[in-house]
Kinemage of the C-alpha trace (Angstrom):
@kinemage 1
@onewidth
@group {chain A} dominant
@subgroup {mainchain}
@vectorlist {calphas} color= white
{ca unk a 1} P -10.710 -1.356 -3.643
{ca unk a 2} L -11.453 -2.998 -0.317
{ca unk a 3} L -10.880 -6.521 0.832
{ca unk a 4} L -14.114 -6.457 2.830
{ca unk a 5} L -16.840 -6.779 2.006
{ca unk a 6} L -16.515 -7.900 -1.606
{ca unk a 7} L -19.117 -5.354 -2.674
{ca unk a 8} L -16.522 -2.680 -1.868
{ca unk a 9} L -13.844 -4.500 -3.860
{ca unk a 10} L -15.129 -4.232 -7.387
{ca unk a 11} L -14.421 -0.636 -8.309
{ca unk a 12} L -10.845 -0.504 -9.644
{ca unk a 13} L -9.426 0.509 -12.955
{ca unk a 14} L -10.569 -2.410 -15.096
{ca unk a 15} L -14.203 -1.828 -14.148
{ca unk a 16} L -14.378 1.907 -13.988
{ca unk a 17} L -12.356 3.026 -16.966
{ca unk a 18} L -14.501 2.064 -19.904
{ca unk a 19} L -15.798 5.558 -20.525
{ca unk a 20} L -13.241 8.257 -21.175
{ca unk a 21} L -14.663 11.597 -22.242
{ca unk a 22} L -15.313 12.578 -25.818
{ca unk a 23} L -13.093 15.492 -26.915
{ca unk a 24} L -14.936 18.660 -27.833
{ca unk a 25} L -14.526 20.029 -31.316
{ca unk a 26} L -12.336 23.068 -31.807
{ca unk a 27} L -14.647 24.658 -34.331
{ca unk a 28} L -17.247 27.286 -33.576
{ca unk a 29} L -18.622 28.997 -30.498
{ca unk a 30} L -18.139 28.502 -26.822
{ca unk a 31} L -16.980 25.067 -25.680
{ca unk a 32} L -19.508 23.072 -23.659
{ca unk a 33} L -18.518 21.802 -20.189
{ca unk a 34} L -16.580 18.550 -20.282
{ca unk a 35} L -15.685 15.808 -17.821
{ca unk a 36} L -12.311 14.083 -17.946
{ca unk a 37} L -11.330 10.916 -16.124
{ca unk a 38} L -8.029 10.559 -14.292
{ca unk a 39} L -6.202 7.849 -12.377
{ca unk a 40} L -3.045 7.592 -10.252
{ca unk a 41} L -1.140 4.581 -8.981
{ca unk a 42} L -1.473 5.787 -5.388
{ca unk a 43} L -4.486 6.956 -3.435
{ca unk a 44} L -4.962 10.116 -1.402
{ca unk a 45} L -2.519 10.225 1.486
{ca unk a 46} L 0.431 9.492 -0.800
{ca unk a 47} L 2.100 12.095 -3.045
{ca unk a 48} L 0.696 10.842 -6.362
{ca unk a 49} L -2.877 10.640 -5.127
{ca unk a 50} L -2.710 13.986 -3.356
{ca unk a 51} L -1.143 15.668 -6.371
{ca unk a 52} L -3.795 14.351 -8.739
{ca unk a 53} L -6.517 15.601 -6.387
{ca unk a 54} L -4.888 19.037 -6.258
{ca unk a 55} L -4.638 19.090 -10.054
{ca unk a 56} L -8.328 18.221 -10.407
{ca unk a 57} L -9.249 21.002 -8.000
{ca unk a 58} L -7.160 23.572 -9.855
{ca unk a 59} L -8.627 22.521 -13.218
{ca unk a 60} L -12.090 23.142 -11.837
{ca unk a 61} L -11.137 26.534 -10.442
{ca unk a 62} L -9.208 27.733 -13.487
{ca unk a 63} L -11.992 26.683 -15.867
{ca unk a 64} L -14.731 28.129 -13.643
{ca unk a 65} L -16.252 24.667 -13.529
{ca unk a 66} L -16.298 24.117 -17.277
{ca unk a 67} L -13.772 21.247 -17.001
{ca unk a 68} L -14.348 18.601 -14.388
{ca unk a 69} L -11.780 15.925 -13.578
{ca unk a 70} L -13.263 12.764 -12.101
{ca unk a 71} L -10.627 10.719 -10.260
{ca unk a 72} L -11.062 6.971 -10.516
{ca unk a 73} L -9.968 4.509 -7.849
{ca unk a 74} L -6.203 4.276 -7.547
{ca unk a 75} L -4.465 1.349 -9.194
{ca unk a 76} L -1.188 0.454 -7.424
{ca unk a 77} L 2.571 0.314 -7.851
{ca unk a 78} L 2.417 -3.164 -9.383
{ca unk a 79} L 0.315 -1.835 -12.257
{ca unk a 80} L 2.181 1.273 -13.361
{ca unk a 81} L 2.427 0.072 -16.968
{ca unk a 82} L -1.245 -0.893 -16.982
{ca unk a 83} L -2.136 2.603 -15.813
{ca unk a 84} L -0.129 4.162 -18.636
{ca unk a 85} L -1.717 1.817 -21.157
{ca unk a 86} L -5.206 2.706 -19.937
{ca unk a 87} L -4.510 6.295 -20.993
{ca unk a 88} L -2.807 5.280 -24.240
{ca unk a 89} L -5.880 3.307 -25.250
{ca unk a 90} L -8.322 6.058 -24.333
{ca unk a 91} L -9.954 4.238 -21.443
{ca unk a 92} L -8.838 7.050 -19.151
{ca unk a 93} L -8.007 10.629 -20.134
{ca unk a 94} L -5.287 11.611 -17.652
{ca unk a 95} L -2.749 9.584 -15.694
{ca unk a 96} L -0.296 10.105 -12.848
{ca unk a 97} L 2.452 7.492 -12.561
{ca unk a 98} L 6.120 7.480 -11.509
{ca unk a 99} L 8.502 8.505 -14.286
{ca unk a 100} L 10.588 5.407 -13.609
{ca unk a 101} L 8.217 3.097 -15.490
{ca unk a 102} L 8.600 4.795 -18.867
{ca unk a 103} L 12.063 3.410 -19.551
{ca unk a 104} L 10.382 0.002 -19.736
{ca unk a 105} L 8.097 1.393 -22.458
{ca unk a 106} L 10.754 2.602 -24.909
{ca unk a 107} L 10.813 6.159 -23.526
{ca unk a 108} L 14.398 7.112 -22.635
{ca unk a 109} L 14.047 10.855 -22.099
{ca unk a 110} L 13.236 10.571 -18.367
{ca unk a 111} L 16.058 8.228 -17.360
{ca unk a 112} L 18.361 10.882 -15.895
{ca unk a 113} L 15.895 11.350 -13.024
{ca unk a 114} L 16.652 7.827 -11.822
{ca unk a 115} L 20.445 8.093 -12.221
{ca unk a 116} L 22.009 6.928 -8.929
{ca unk a 117} L 23.458 9.571 -6.580
{ca unk a 118} L 22.680 12.372 -9.065
{ca unk a 119} L 19.719 14.110 -7.387
{ca unk a 120} L 20.327 13.769 -3.678
{ca unk a 121} L 18.316 16.525 -1.997
{ca unk a 122} L 14.894 18.124 -2.266
{ca unk a 123} L 16.024 21.528 -3.497
{ca unk a 124} L 17.858 19.996 -6.454
{ca unk a 125} L 14.851 17.870 -7.352
{ca unk a 126} L 12.466 20.837 -7.181
{ca unk a 127} L 14.763 22.972 -9.325
{ca unk a 128} L 15.196 20.245 -11.942
{ca unk a 129} L 11.469 19.550 -12.188
{ca unk a 130} L 10.778 23.267 -12.746
{ca unk a 131} L 13.657 23.668 -15.214
{ca unk a 132} L 13.025 23.815 -18.993
{ca unk a 133} L 14.774 20.435 -19.044
{ca unk a 134} L 11.583 18.922 -17.609
{ca unk a 135} L 9.583 19.942 -20.693
{ca unk a 136} L 12.221 18.383 -22.917
{ca unk a 137} L 12.012 15.185 -20.904
{ca unk a 138} L 8.224 15.102 -21.129
{ca unk a 139} L 8.401 15.541 -24.891
{ca unk a 140} L 9.612 11.943 -25.062
{ca unk a 141} L 6.075 10.818 -24.231
{ca unk a 142} L 4.867 12.082 -27.609
{ca unk a 143} L 6.240 8.960 -29.268
{ca unk a 144} L 3.892 6.692 -27.294
{ca unk a 145} L 0.732 8.727 -27.793
{ca unk a 146} L 0.856 10.748 -24.588
{ca unk a 147} L 1.121 14.466 -23.835
{ca unk a 148} L 3.263 15.254 -20.813
{ca unk a 149} L 1.871 17.973 -18.535
{ca unk a 150} L 4.243 18.087 -15.553
{ca unk a 151} L 6.795 16.243 -13.445
{ca unk a 152} L 6.220 16.447 -9.686
{ca unk a 153} L 8.273 15.504 -6.637
{ca unk a 154} L 7.414 12.280 -4.846
{ca unk a 155} L 10.469 11.103 -2.897
{ca unk a 156} L 14.197 10.492 -2.933
{ca unk a 157} L 14.972 6.783 -2.915
{ca unk a 158} L 17.336 4.921 -0.595
{ca unk a 159} L 18.149 1.227 -0.055
{ca unk a 160} L 16.344 -0.422 2.840
{ca unk a 161} L 17.736 -3.592 4.364
{ca unk a 162} L 15.512 -6.376 5.635
{ca unk a 163} L 16.784 -6.931 8.204
{ca unk a 164} L 20.477 -5.954 7.799
{ca unk a 165} L 21.514 -2.522 6.497
{ca unk a 166} L 22.799 -2.064 2.946
{ca unk a 167} L 25.806 0.229 3.347
{ca unk a 168} L 28.305 -0.857 0.679
{ca unk a 169} L 28.536 -3.102 -2.396
{ca unk a 170} L 29.560 -6.004 -0.169
{ca unk a 171} L 26.172 -5.804 1.550
{ca unk a 172} L 24.315 -5.895 -1.774
{ca unk a 173} L 26.373 -8.751 -3.186
{ca unk a 174} L 24.056 -11.716 -3.675
{ca unk a 175} L 21.185 -10.075 -1.786
{ca unk a 176} L 17.729 -10.161 -3.334
{ca unk a 177} L 16.294 -6.648 -3.366
{ca unk a 178} L 12.758 -5.648 -4.348
{ca unk a 179} L 12.803 -2.875 -6.956
{ca unk a 180} L 9.733 -1.946 -8.980
{ca unk a 181} L 9.745 -1.897 -12.771
{ca unk a 182} L 12.408 0.563 -13.938
{ca unk a 183} L 15.309 -0.379 -16.179
{ca unk a 184} L 17.497 2.418 -14.808
{ca unk a 185} L 16.807 1.902 -11.130
{ca unk a 186} L 17.144 -1.851 -11.372
{ca unk a 187} L 20.433 -1.409 -13.248
{ca unk a 188} L 21.790 0.631 -10.333
{ca unk a 189} L 20.926 -2.051 -7.801
{ca unk a 190} L 22.383 -4.757 -10.032
{ca unk a 191} L 25.592 -2.756 -10.411
{ca unk a 192} L 25.855 -2.747 -6.626
{ca unk a 193} L 25.638 -6.543 -6.658
{ca unk a 194} L 21.962 -7.191 -5.926
{ca unk a 195} L 19.638 -9.731 -7.475
{ca unk a 196} L 16.331 -8.082 -8.411
{ca unk a 197} L 12.781 -9.100 -7.633
{ca unk a 198} L 9.678 -7.069 -8.436
{ca unk a 199} L 7.789 -8.638 -5.538
{ca unk a 200} L 5.035 -6.524 -4.015
{ca unk a 201} L 2.126 -7.087 -1.690
{ca unk a 202} L 2.009 -10.474 0.025
{ca unk a 203} L 4.903 -11.870 -2.024
{ca unk a 204} L 7.144 -9.127 -0.657
{ca unk a 205} L 5.946 -9.521 2.927
{ca unk a 206} L 6.321 -13.294 2.823
{ca unk a 207} L 9.745 -13.066 1.172
{ca unk a 208} L 11.002 -10.712 3.849
{ca unk a 209} L 9.559 -12.803 6.665
{ca unk a 210} L 11.013 -16.002 5.226
{ca unk a 211} L 14.412 -14.405 4.571
{ca unk a 212} L 14.391 -14.824 0.784
{ca unk a 213} L 14.286 -11.038 0.214
{ca unk a 214} L 17.016 -9.042 1.948
{ca unk a 215} L 16.182 -5.511 0.892
{ca unk a 216} L 13.914 -3.167 -1.011
{ca unk a 217} L 14.045 0.185 -2.746
{ca unk a 218} L 12.605 2.542 -0.164
{ca unk a 219} L 12.375 6.103 1.062
{ca unk a 220} L 12.403 7.770 4.444
{ca unk a 221} L 10.159 10.490 3.007
{ca unk a 222} L 7.273 8.283 1.878
{ca unk a 223} L 7.224 5.236 4.108
{ca unk a 224} L 5.415 2.153 2.750
{ca unk a 225} L 3.090 0.233 5.008
{ca unk a 226} L 4.690 -3.164 4.537
{ca unk a 227} L 7.703 -4.621 6.360
{ca unk a 228} L 10.335 -1.984 7.104
{ca unk a 229} L 13.910 -1.981 8.334
{ca unk a 230} L 17.161 0.008 8.453
{ca unk a 231} L 17.509 2.529 5.631
{ca unk a 232} L 20.713 4.088 4.315
{ca unk a 233} L 19.710 7.738 4.206
{ca unk a 234} L 22.801 9.196 2.499
{ca unk a 235} L 22.779 6.747 -0.429
{ca unk a 236} L 20.199 8.267 -2.773
{ca unk a 237} L 19.768 5.858 -5.655
{ca unk a 238} L 17.337 7.956 -7.649
{ca unk a 239} L 14.478 10.425 -7.644
{ca unk a 240} L 10.920 9.187 -7.767
{ca unk a 241} L 9.164 11.871 -9.780
{ca unk a 242} L 5.517 11.539 -10.703
{ca unk a 243} L 4.496 12.151 -14.301
{ca unk a 244} L 1.193 13.860 -15.081
{ca unk a 245} L 0.122 13.162 -18.644
{ca unk a 246} L -2.881 12.987 -20.967
{ca unk a 247} L -4.036 10.911 -23.895
{ca unk a 248} L -2.697 12.854 -26.899
{ca unk a 249} L -5.818 12.196 -28.960
{ca unk a 250} L -7.936 13.660 -26.183
{ca unk a 251} L -5.605 16.586 -25.571
{ca unk a 252} L -5.285 17.484 -29.243
{ca unk a 253} L -9.063 17.586 -29.508
{ca unk a 254} L -9.398 20.197 -26.774
{ca unk a 255} L -9.634 23.895 -27.502
{ca unk a 256} L -6.503 25.974 -26.943
{ca unk a 257} L -8.163 27.468 -23.870
{ca unk a 258} L -8.884 24.056 -22.399
{ca unk a 259} L -5.334 22.918 -23.107
{ca unk a 260} L -4.005 25.995 -21.352
{ca unk a 261} L -6.139 25.266 -18.287
{ca unk a 262} L -4.683 21.758 -18.029
{ca unk a 263} L -1.117 22.984 -18.498
{ca unk a 264} L -1.483 25.764 -15.952
{ca unk a 265} L -3.114 23.453 -13.416
{ca unk a 266} L -0.277 20.956 -13.957
{ca unk a 267} L 2.389 23.636 -13.405
{ca unk a 268} L 0.638 24.795 -10.241
{ca unk a 269} L 0.457 21.194 -9.047
{ca unk a 270} L 4.207 20.806 -9.565
{ca unk a 271} L 4.878 23.982 -7.578
{ca unk a 272} L 2.461 22.947 -4.834
{ca unk a 273} L 4.105 19.539 -4.561
{ca unk a 274} L 7.431 21.278 -3.927
{ca unk a 275} L 5.933 22.765 -0.747
{ca unk a 276} L 4.614 19.487 0.637
{ca unk a 277} L 7.701 17.345 1.207
{ca unk a 278} L 10.000 17.284 4.207
{ca unk a 279} L 13.779 17.361 4.176
{ca unk a 280} L 15.749 14.154 4.468
{ca unk a 281} L 16.994 15.269 7.879
{ca unk a 282} L 13.465 15.758 9.199
{ca unk a 283} L 12.228 12.586 7.513
{ca unk a 284} L 15.028 10.602 9.164
{ca unk a 285} L 14.037 11.793 12.621
{ca unk a 286} L 10.399 10.891 11.937
{ca unk a 287} L 11.348 7.467 10.564
{ca unk a 288} L 13.155 6.541 13.758
{ca unk a 289} L 10.577 8.128 16.052
{ca unk a 290} L 7.791 6.123 14.419
{ca unk a 291} L 9.678 2.870 15.011
{ca unk a 292} L 10.052 2.033 11.331
{ca unk a 293} L 13.721 1.096 11.699
{ca unk a 294} L 17.179 2.571 12.166
{ca unk a 295} L 18.472 5.332 9.916
{ca unk a 296} L 22.047 4.439 8.994
{ca unk a 297} L 24.751 6.222 6.997
{ca unk a 298} L 27.416 4.866 4.685
{ca unk a 299} L 30.891 6.159 5.490
{ca unk a 300} L 33.065 7.879 2.902
{ca unk a 301} L 34.814 4.684 1.829
{ca unk a 302} L 31.512 2.837 1.445
{ca unk a 303} L 30.030 5.668 -0.599
{ca unk a 304} L 33.123 5.786 -2.798
{ca unk a 305} L 32.812 2.054 -3.435
{ca unk a 306} L 29.172 2.490 -4.451
{ca unk a 307} L 30.029 5.401 -6.782
{ca unk a 308} L 32.596 3.194 -8.487
{ca unk a 309} L 30.177 0.295 -8.746
{ca unk a 310} L 27.557 2.347 -10.610
{ca unk a 311} L 29.981 3.820 -13.158
{ca unk a 312} L 28.826 1.296 -15.806
{ca unk a 313} L 25.266 2.535 -15.321
{ca unk a 314} L 26.391 6.061 -16.171
{ca unk a 315} L 28.339 4.801 -19.169
{ca unk a 316} L 25.177 3.204 -20.525
{ca unk a 317} L 23.003 6.234 -19.761
{ca unk a 318} L 25.422 8.726 -21.305
{ca unk a 319} L 25.677 6.704 -24.498
{ca unk a 320} L 22.342 8.357 -25.297
{ca unk a 321} L 23.065 11.979 -26.228
{ca unk a 322} L 19.878 13.442 -24.767
{ca unk a 323} L 20.394 11.641 -21.470
{ca unk a 324} L 24.046 12.749 -21.362
{ca unk a 325} L 22.980 16.363 -21.783
{ca unk a 326} L 20.225 15.946 -19.198
{ca unk a 327} L 22.712 14.602 -16.648
{ca unk a 328} L 25.031 17.506 -17.413
{ca unk a 329} L 22.211 20.010 -16.903
{ca unk a 330} L 21.183 18.391 -13.608
{ca unk a 331} L 24.767 18.695 -12.386
{ca unk a 332} L 24.715 22.389 -13.291
{ca unk a 333} L 21.497 22.844 -11.317
{ca unk a 334} L 22.960 20.920 -8.385
{ca unk a 335} L 26.061 23.101 -8.312
{ca unk a 336} L 23.958 26.259 -7.984
{ca unk a 337} L 21.526 24.885 -5.384
{ca unk a 338} L 22.103 25.610 -1.690
{ca unk a 339} L 23.067 22.742 0.558
{ca unk a 340} L 20.515 21.327 2.988
{ca unk a 341} L 20.982 20.028 6.555
{ca unk a 342} L 22.897 16.774 6.770
{ca unk a 343} L 21.008 13.644 7.684
{ca unk a 344} L 21.890 12.209 11.088
{ca unk a 345} L 21.799 8.522 11.919
{ca unk a 346} L 19.308 7.489 14.584
{ca unk a 347} L 18.014 4.395 16.323
{ca unk a 348} L 14.466 3.194 15.853
{ca unk a 349} L 12.116 3.712 18.763
{ca unk a 350} L 10.928 0.149 18.122
{ca unk a 351} L 12.753 -2.497 16.145
{ca unk a 352} L 9.569 -3.875 14.634
{ca unk a 353} L 11.451 -7.158 14.136
{ca unk a 354} L 10.127 -10.591 14.851
{ca unk a 355} L 10.997 -11.697 18.369
{ca unk a 356} L 10.075 -15.367 17.982
{ca unk a 357} L 9.734 -17.971 15.296
{ca unk a 358} L 6.992 -19.742 17.214
{ca unk a 359} L 3.382 -18.646 16.795
{ca unk a 360} L 1.241 -18.156 19.900
{ca unk a 361} L -0.863 -21.082 20.998
{ca unk a 362} L -4.417 -21.541 19.794
{ca unk a 363} L -6.927 -19.089 21.215
{ca unk a 364} L -10.418 -19.920 22.395
{ca unk a 365} L -12.066 -17.040 20.578
{ca unk a 366} L -15.360 -17.237 22.400
{ca unk a 367} L -13.834 -16.757 25.829
{ca unk a 368} L -11.461 -13.825 25.355
{ca unk a 369} L -11.439 -10.121 24.668
{ca unk a 370} L -7.629 -10.169 24.505
{ca unk a 371} L -6.831 -7.670 21.747
{ca unk a 372} L -3.546 -9.456 20.997
{ca unk a 373} L -5.221 -12.814 20.375
{ca unk a 374} L -4.804 -12.626 16.595
{ca unk a 375} L -1.542 -10.643 16.464
{ca unk a 376} L 0.631 -11.620 13.507
{ca unk a 377} L 1.026 -11.541 9.752
{ca unk a 378} L -1.636 -13.676 8.065
{ca unk a 379} L -1.723 -14.831 4.444
{ca unk a 380} L -4.998 -15.565 2.717
{ca unk a 381} L -5.810 -16.840 -0.765
{ca unk a 382} L -8.987 -15.599 -2.472
{ca unk a 383} L -10.242 -18.113 -5.044
{ca unk a 384} L -13.651 -16.962 -6.239
{ca unk a 385} L -15.190 -19.251 -8.873
{ca unk a 386} L -15.603 -17.261 -12.117
{ca unk a 387} L -18.338 -19.678 -13.217
{ca unk a 388} L -20.385 -19.406 -10.013
{ca unk a 389} L -24.105 -18.767 -10.265
{ca unk a 390} L -23.799 -15.163 -9.157
{ca unk a 391} L -24.207 -11.908 -11.067
{ca unk a 392} L -20.888 -10.747 -12.535
{ca unk a 393} L -19.018 -13.771 -11.148
{ca unk a 394} L -16.258 -13.642 -13.767
{ca unk a 395} L -15.453 -10.008 -13.056
{ca unk a 396} L -15.566 -10.575 -9.293
{ca unk a 397} L -13.030 -13.370 -9.650
{ca unk a 398} L -10.811 -11.345 -11.969
{ca unk a 399} L -10.736 -8.328 -9.670
{ca unk a 400} L -10.371 -10.144 -6.336
{ca unk a 401} L -8.571 -13.469 -6.728
{ca unk a 402} L -5.031 -13.561 -5.444
{ca unk a 403} L -2.961 -13.492 -2.258
{ca unk a 404} L -3.825 -11.017 0.472
{ca unk a 405} L -1.968 -10.225 3.669
{ca unk a 406} L -3.413 -9.022 6.958
{ca unk a 407} L -1.306 -7.731 9.834
{ca unk a 408} L -2.787 -7.378 13.296
{ca unk a 409} L -1.070 -5.842 16.314
{ca unk a 410} L -3.126 -5.109 19.413
{ca unk a 411} L -5.918 -3.221 17.690
{ca unk a 412} L -3.896 -1.850 14.738
{ca unk a 413} L -4.414 -3.419 11.325
{ca unk a 414} L -2.883 -3.297 7.836
{ca unk a 415} L -4.532 -5.003 4.868
{ca unk a 416} L -2.473 -5.504 1.697
{ca unk a 417} L -4.479 -6.587 -1.314
{ca unk a 418} L -3.267 -8.740 -4.185
{ca unk a 419} L -3.195 -5.543 -6.264
{ca unk a 420} L -0.756 -3.933 -3.814
{ca unk a 421} L -3.273 -1.446 -2.406
{ca unk a 422} L -2.904 -1.055 1.349
{ca unk a 423} L -5.348 0.070 4.013
{ca unk a 424} L -4.594 0.825 7.629
{ca unk a 425} L -7.271 0.613 10.250
{ca unk a 426} L -8.275 -0.484 13.717
{ca unk a 427} L -10.156 -3.432 15.139
{ca unk a 428} L -11.744 -4.531 18.393
{ca unk a 429} L -12.251 -8.130 19.491
{ca unk a 430} L -15.418 -8.979 21.442
{ca unk a 431} L -15.101 -12.684 22.124
{ca unk a 432} L -15.441 -14.344 18.716
{ca unk a 433} L -16.549 -11.131 16.982
{ca unk a 434} L -14.126 -8.726 15.289
{ca unk a 435} L -15.222 -5.208 14.330
{ca unk a 436} L -12.971 -3.476 11.810
{ca unk a 437} L -12.822 0.168 10.759
{ca unk a 438} L -10.475 1.364 8.014
{ca unk a 439} L -8.885 4.775 8.407
{ca unk a 440} L -11.267 6.095 5.741
{ca unk a 441} L -14.324 4.825 7.623
{ca unk a 442} L -15.124 1.567 5.798
{ca unk a 443} L -16.410 -0.978 8.330
{ca unk a 444} L -16.498 -4.767 8.535
{ca unk a 445} L -18.043 -7.144 11.090
{ca unk a 446} L -17.014 -10.788 11.301
{ca unk a 447} L -16.920 -13.890 13.486
{ca unk a 448} L -13.447 -15.427 13.789
{ca unk a 449} L -12.024 -18.696 14.999
{ca unk a 450} L -8.334 -19.441 15.407
{ca unk a 451} L -6.657 -22.824 15.736
{ca unk a 452} L -2.902 -22.306 16.080
{ca unk a 453} L -1.585 -20.865 12.822
{ca unk a 454} L -4.933 -21.146 11.017
{ca unk a 455} L -7.796 -18.679 11.306
{ca unk a 456} L -11.224 -18.625 9.631
{ca unk a 457} L -13.627 -15.699 9.292
{ca unk a 458} L -17.295 -15.482 8.331
{ca unk a 459} L -19.432 -12.346 8.081
{ca unk a 460} L -21.458 -11.516 11.181
{ca unk a 461} L -25.027 -12.763 10.878
{ca unk a 462} L -27.343 -9.968 9.766
{ca unk a 463} L -24.584 -7.533 8.793
{ca unk a 464} L -25.049 -7.929 5.027
{ca unk a 465} L -28.054 -8.583 2.850
{ca unk a 466} L -28.443 -12.221 1.712
{ca unk a 467} L -26.864 -11.696 -1.726
{ca unk a 468} L -23.812 -9.869 -0.372
{ca unk a 469} L -23.531 -12.302 2.536
{ca unk a 470} L -23.283 -15.230 0.101
{ca unk a 471} L -20.608 -13.428 -1.903
{ca unk a 472} L -18.651 -12.507 1.218
{ca unk a 473} L -18.682 -16.101 2.456
{ca unk a 474} L -17.261 -17.226 -0.883
{ca unk a 475} L -14.618 -14.503 -0.571
{ca unk a 476} L -13.652 -15.834 2.871
{ca unk a 477} L -13.931 -19.546 2.105
{ca unk a 478} L -10.194 -20.234 2.448
{ca unk a 479} L -8.605 -20.002 5.907
{ca unk a 480} L -5.864 -17.507 6.755
{ca unk a 481} L -2.408 -18.851 7.573
{ca unk a 482} L -0.115 -17.138 10.077
{ca unk a 483} L 3.323 -16.550 8.536
{ca unk a 484} L 5.086 -14.355 11.085
{ca unk a 485} L 4.970 -11.746 13.796
{ca unk a 486} L 3.486 -8.291 13.120
{ca unk a 487} L 5.733 -5.567 11.748
{ca unk a 488} L 3.339 -2.645 12.137
{ca unk a 489} L 3.188 -0.612 15.334
{ca unk a 490} L 0.707 -1.845 17.969
{ca unk a 491} L -2.539 -0.049 18.564
{ca unk a 492} L -3.539 1.488 21.835
{ca unk a 493} L -5.891 -1.213 23.058
{ca unk a 494} L -5.714 -1.792 26.786
């Protein structure tokens, strides 16, 4: 989805997933070509989205074009359960979501992957995900109407402080940390002393800026676009593995040949994913070089204190016999896996931290081409009227209403939608006109006016047709409010 114009913002899962494919019959003759729908919680450019695209490509190749996988618009991390349920209910045929969410859906077979400090380097993760244990873990999806196809590597997870580092239980004690829906991962953070929030999107950005959120579950390997900070690279609190799965009713209705194509493509996707990630050591260097924050390391005493703190989490996990055996097997794999280069601490090339609590003075938009004139983090509420006299008004309101966040920094822009989807891009100010281009080429053209911490936009006259212009003006009817200084890197405007 896109936050501008509204006509680009209506595509997501709830609209596009009403037509899963009809399974072919197994009886008689050659199977006709089929089209399957698929959805991931991340778009291309992130591991889940890239892996689903690779899977779709391999399905097409292996089936000689007889099976086509159409990828729907990505959902987002805040809707992992919804994505699973869309496959369970047959709205979508194939899904790709993090394994962490399934322990909130009465599936316990994948929990060992999120056990704190258990899988702490890429080679161990890759070996575990290719081990027969992975098939046993995926079998747990059978009970909720899903057929597991593969587990793929996404990232190793570490605690990120905002703004102070989280190095030992004392640092977590009483801190509010953002951790997405996962009973196991949240239990680890609680054991370390943290209070948990599932804030994403604008709620997360605002909470960090206002100091009510002091940390988040993060990764130096897959860096989120929102507010960043120091990350403790040698405290791996779990593996984020992506789960590729299908609606069991759909899968069972396929021919054995079609099932084999999907399974082979899934296995090849898992193996391909193992070639795409970077080591923690390399990721740490990149994290600092990009100015995301400092990479810090817990010392031996701090690590020992964290190991002790999470012992109750292991006691609870190992009370389940399958999970106990899975943890034992992972430890066997770890013992036979070569070590990897140690992560080194480093200092961020740019702190990215707010340097002032006072917003810049009001800008006379019409008299400046200053590319820093709107720098900051801006919050914006979309309140479309579902009863408005417009075609599809109720759906437009349902899909778009909520809190959005824009960040501007000297020509560099990040938009975070209420769904959690994020889009980087650039912009150029020409007096009171702003021209925006997302990194994937989507454009927007607006007139802006700023008065202190309030800013209002309207679409540029003549840019849209009259119907879309009316809808866009309704979309932009509420002013934006500046809530802090930008956290993204500046652009290269002069």
